[in-house]
N, C-alpha and C positions, 0 to 999 in steps of 0.2 A: 504493500500500500504506500510505499514511499513515493512522494511526489504526486500523489493522487488526491490529496485533500482538496475540497472545493474552495477553501479560503486560505490564502497564504498569510503567515504571521505578519509580514511586512506590508500587506495590502491594506489600504485605507478602508474605512467602513463604507464610504460612498463608492469606492472602486469595486468592492466586493458586491455591494447591492446592485449597482448598475450592470455588473458583469452577468448577473442572472436576470435582472429585471428587463433589460433591453431585448434579449432573445425571447424572453417570456411574453413581453408586450407584443412583439412582432408575431409570435406564435398564436397568441390569443386573438389578435386582430384578424390574422389570416384565417384562423379557425372559425371566427365569427362570420367570415365571408360566406360560409356554407349557408347560414340563415339569411344574411342580407342579400346574397346573390339569388337565392330562391325567391325572396320577396320581390326583387327587381324584375326578374323574368316572369313571375306569376302576375305581378301588377300590370305589366305591359302586354303579356300574351294571353292572359286569362281574364284579368279585370277584378272588380270589387268582390265578386262571389268567390274567386280564387283566393284572394287575400283573407277574406273572412273564414274560408274553409281551412286554410293552412294554419290560421291562428287558433282554430279549435284543435288542431293536431299537435301544436307545440306543447301544451301541458303534458301530454302523454310522453312526448320525446324528452321532456325535461327530466322525467324519471330515469330514462336510459342514460342521459348525460350525467345525472347525479350519481348513478352507480359507477360510471367510469371515473369520476373525480373522487369518489370514495376510495377506490383502489389506488388511483394515481397519487392523490395527496397523502393518504394514509401510508401507502408503501413508500412514496418518495420521502416523506418525513423520516421514516425509519432508516431508509438508505443513507440519508444525510447524517443522521445521528450516529449510526454505526460506523460511517466513514470518519466522522470526527473522533470516534473512539479507536480507529484503526482495527476494527473487528471484521475481517474479511469473511469468515464463515457465516456470520450473521447477515452480511449484505447479500451473499449468494442465496441464503435461505429465504431472505425477504423477496428477492427477485422472482424465484420460482413459485413461491407461495402467492405473490401478487398475480402472476400470470394464470395460475390455477383458478384464482378467484374470478378473473375475467371470464374464463370459460364457464364456470359454474353459474355465475350470476347471469351471463348472457343467455344461457339455455333456459333458465328460470324466467327471465324477462320475456322471452319469446312466447312461452306458454301462457303467461299471465295476460299479455296484451292481445294475443289472438283470441283468448277466451272472453275478456272483458272490454276490449277496445271499443266496440260499437256502443255498448251501454254507457261508457264514459263520455262518448261524443254526444249521445242523446241527452245526457244530463246538462250539457252545456247549451243545448238548444239547437243542435244540428238537425235539420230536416231536409228532405228532398235533395236538392242539388248540393247543398253544403254537406249533407251526410255522405252522399255519393263521392264527392271530391275528397273529403277528409278521410274517409275510410280507405280509399285507394292509396292514400299517402301513408296512413298509419299501418295498414296491413303489410305493405312492402317493407317499411322500416322495422316492423316487428320481427319479420323473418331474418333480418340482418342485425338484430340487437347485439349479438356477440361482437360483430364488427364495429358497431358504433361505440360500445363500451371500451373495446380495445383501443380504438382511435382516440378516445378521451384519456385513457389511463397511461398507455405506453409512452407517448412523448414526454410525459411528466417523469416517468422512471428514467428515460434517457437523459433528460435534463439534470436530474438529481444524481446521475452517474458521472457528473462533471462534464457533460457534453451538451450545454444549452444551445450552442449554435447548430449542432446536428439535429437536435429536436425541432428547432425552428424550420430547418430545411425540409424535414420530413413532412411537417404540417403544410408548408408552402406548396410542396409537390401535390399534396392532396387537394388543396384549395384551387390550384390552377387546373387540375383535372376536373374538378367540379364545375368551374366556370365554362370550360369547353363543352362538357357533356350537357350542362343545363341549356346552353345555346342550341346544341344539336337536338336534344330530346324535346324541348319545349318550343323553340323557335322554328325548327324545320320538320320534325317528325310529329309534332302536335300530340305528344303523349300525356299532356296534362300533368296533374300532381303526381301521378304514379311515375312519370318520367323524371320529375324532380327528385323523388325518393331514390330511384335507381341510380341516378347520377351521383347523389350523395354517398350511397353505399359503395359504389365503385371507387370513388375518391378516398373514402375512409379506409377501404381495404388496401389501397396503395400505401397509405401512411402506416398501417399495421405491419405490412410486409417489410417495409424499410426499417422499422423499429426492431423487428425480430432479427433481421440480418445484422443490425448493429450489435446486438447482444451476443451474436455468435461470431463476431469479427474480432480482429486484434485491437481495434480501437476501443473496445469496451473495457472499462475499469473493473466492472463486475461481470464476469463471464456467466453466460447461461449454462449451468451444469445440471446434471441429473441428480436431483436431491428430492427427498420426500417432502410432501406438503406438511408444513409446520403449523399445527393448530394454535399454538401460543402466539406465533407471529401473525397468523391470520386474524386472531381475535384482536390483537393490538392494531393491526391495519384498519379493521372495521371501527374500532374505538376512535382512532385518530381521524379517520376519514368520514365518520358518521355525520359530522356537522356539515360537510359539503353535500352529502346526500340529502340531509334534512333541508338545507338551503334550497336545493333544487325541487324537493317536494313542496316546500313553501312556495317557490316560484311557480310550480305547476298548478298547485291548488289555488293560489291567488289569481293566476291568469285565467284558470277555468271559471272562477267566481266572477272575475271581470267580464268574461265572455257572457255568462249568464245575465249579469246586470245590464250590460250593453244591449243585449237582445230584449230584456224586460223593459228598460226605460228608453231605448232607442230603436235602431233597426240595423240591417246589414251594413249600411253605409257607415254608421257609427262604429260598428265592430271592425270594418275594414280600416277606418281611420285609426283605431286603436292599434291595429296590426302595424300600420305605417309608423306611428309614434314609437311603437316597440322596436322596430328596426332601427330607427334613428337613435333611440336611447342605447341600443345594444352596442353602438360604436364606442360609447363611453364605458359601458359595462365590461366589454371585453378588454378595453385598455386598462381599466382599473383592476380587473381580475388578473391580467397579465402582470401589471405592476406589483400587486401585492403577492402574487405567486413568486415573484423574484425575491420577496422578503423571506420566504420559508426556508430555502436551502442555507443561506448564511446564518439565520437566527437559530435553526436547529443545530448547525455546526457549532456556533458560539455556545449554545447550551451544553453540548457534549464536552466542549473545551473549557467550560466555566469562565467564559469571557463575557460577563454580564453587562458591563458598561457598553460594549459594542452592540448588544441587543437593543438597549434603549436608544442609542444613537441611530441605529438602522430604522427603528419604528418612527422616530421623529422625522427622518428623511422621507420615508414612505408616506406618512400622514400629510406632510406639506405638499408633496407632488400630487397625491391622489385627490385631496380636497381642493387644492388650488386649480388643478386642471378641470375639475368638475364645475367650479364656479365660472371659469372662463367659458366653458361650453354652454352653460345656462344662458349667459349673456349673448353668445353668438346665436343660439337657437331662437331667442326672443327677438333678435334684430332681423333675422332672415328666415322666418318659419316657412314661407312659401317656397323658398328655394329647396329646402330639405324635403318637404312633402312632395314637391314636384319630381323628385328623383324616382318615385314609385308609382306615379300616376300622371296621365295626360288626358285632358279633355273632359274630366269629371269634376265640375266646379263644386258640387255638393261635397264630394269626398275631399277636395282640396281645402275647403273652408273648415270642415270638421277636423281635419288633420292639424291645421294651423291653430285652431282653438285648443285642441288636445295638447299640443306642444306647450302652450303658455301655461296651462293648468297642471298637467301631469308631470312635467319635467322641472318644475320650479325649485325643487330641492334635490335634484339629481345627484349632487355631490355627496349627499349623506349616504346614498347607496354605496359609494366608494369607500366611505369610512367604515360602514358595516362589513363590507367585504374584507377590509384590512383587519378589523378586529377578529373576525372569525378565523382567518388564516394565521394570524399571530398566535392565537390560543392553541391552534393545532401545532404550530411550530415549536412552542415551548411545552408541549405535552399536556396541556390543560384541555382535555377533550370535553369535560363537563361544561366548562365555560363556553367553549366553541359551540357545543350543542345548544346551550342556552341562547346564544346570539341568534342561531338559526331558527330555533323554535319560537323564541320570543318575538322575533320579527313577524312571524306569521300570526301569532295570537294577538299582537297589538294591532295589526293591520285589519284583521277581519271585522272587528266592530265598526271601524270607520267605513269600510266598504259596504257594510250592511245598513248602517244608520244614516249616513250622509245623504244617499239618494232619496230617502224617504222625505227629506226636508227640502233639498235643492235640485232634485231630479238628476239628469244626466251629468251635470257638473259635479255632483257628489261622487259619481263613479270616477271621474277624472282626478278629483282631489284626494281620494282616499290614501293613495300611496305617499305623496309628499307630506301630508299632515301626520300620518302615522309614523313616518320615519323621524320627523322632528321629535315626537313623543318618545320614541324608543332610543334615540341617540342620547337623550337625557339620562337613560338608565345604563347604557353600555359604556359611555365615556368614563364615568367614575370607576367602573370595573377595570377598565384598561389601565387607568392611572394608578390604581391601587396595586395591580400586578407589577407594573414597571417600578413603582417605588419599592416594592419588596425586593426586586432584583438589585436595585441600587443599594439597598441596605446590605445585602449579601456582599456586594462589591466592596463597600466600605469596610466591612468586617474582614474581608480578605486582605485589604491593604493594611489594616491595623495589625493583623496577625503577622504579615510580612515585615512590618516595621519593627515589631517586637523581636522577631527572629533575628533581624539584621542587627538590632542593638545588642542582643545577647552574644552574637558572634563577634 
């Protein structure tokens, strides 16, 4: 393991953070293109019904991505920690156990969504054309659930094997493949939402194959070896990654509830506008998730190496960039809402106006989502799975009352405002939690320095 540590002792906190954050940001933004590109082609080649239909499918796909991040973030966190401890056998056992979890969860997900998928779409209000389109997308993606989970998890494992640039390249290859296939399947072959799903799965398969080849190559720091599935490591992966799964369950459930409320208080045009606003917001979400994902490898390493001051410095840097960029985007979105909505639709004035209105209301506190992403990943990185799970679960439970009550008083605007207002309330709870944890680390750091000073004086 010599020379294979993810953070060099002489490297600055900012240097270590950006070394992982930049490739991670690029990887997440490119990965996010899967959804945004689907939205672009669906909006232009299928129209408002297609946008509404794919928005009903996204909550189900959120579960699949959540399982991928459960394995990726949980396994990646352990890989970084064991690398910080120079524990090669544990890193190898973590890798094979994580890959086994991908297969097991993927097969289970296929069975669940094939069985209950149509029922979950019906609950959201899908009928007739929206049901037909949504189910064609969900059914195809369900058969490829193993591929989707692997495409979410494996690049994170590659990144945490001290190869963030290669992880990014693998995701970029998949995204470019998706762009080409979307254009062919939707624009030329007129395959509808099923074509969009097939394009996504082929692109994700390309990413999975590249990741597997990496772990069997000489470039890998942690070689893929024949080892037994480790139940203890699997349990720890699930514990550490569970907050990411719950975060996506929250995302899926709340989006499904939004879909229900938009159909109850509005119509297909309002739901299509919500889909467009979601695509626009996802540009920041994927940036923020990539940024804070870059927080995890160095923080987990610093934890293993007992370098607590560097942890607090890394968190401060991540906070300033995540929140600051979110505020800048909110200003930009409010200055030019029509430009951003126009990317996904042309010639539909009702949809354009609904989208512009949604941007002003729904994205007013967008930067707080970035903070909550950061808090959840931080708690995973320092092994506080309980706190990470609280952030994920709490976000859901705080948001639901807003989403249920506000529309009763102010109608469709209440649906748009539920997320920003609930985020403001929840941040007031999470921020003190984060500060208390960081103060505890700094207390340990001061105690270490005091002990070192006593030893030096005695010598």
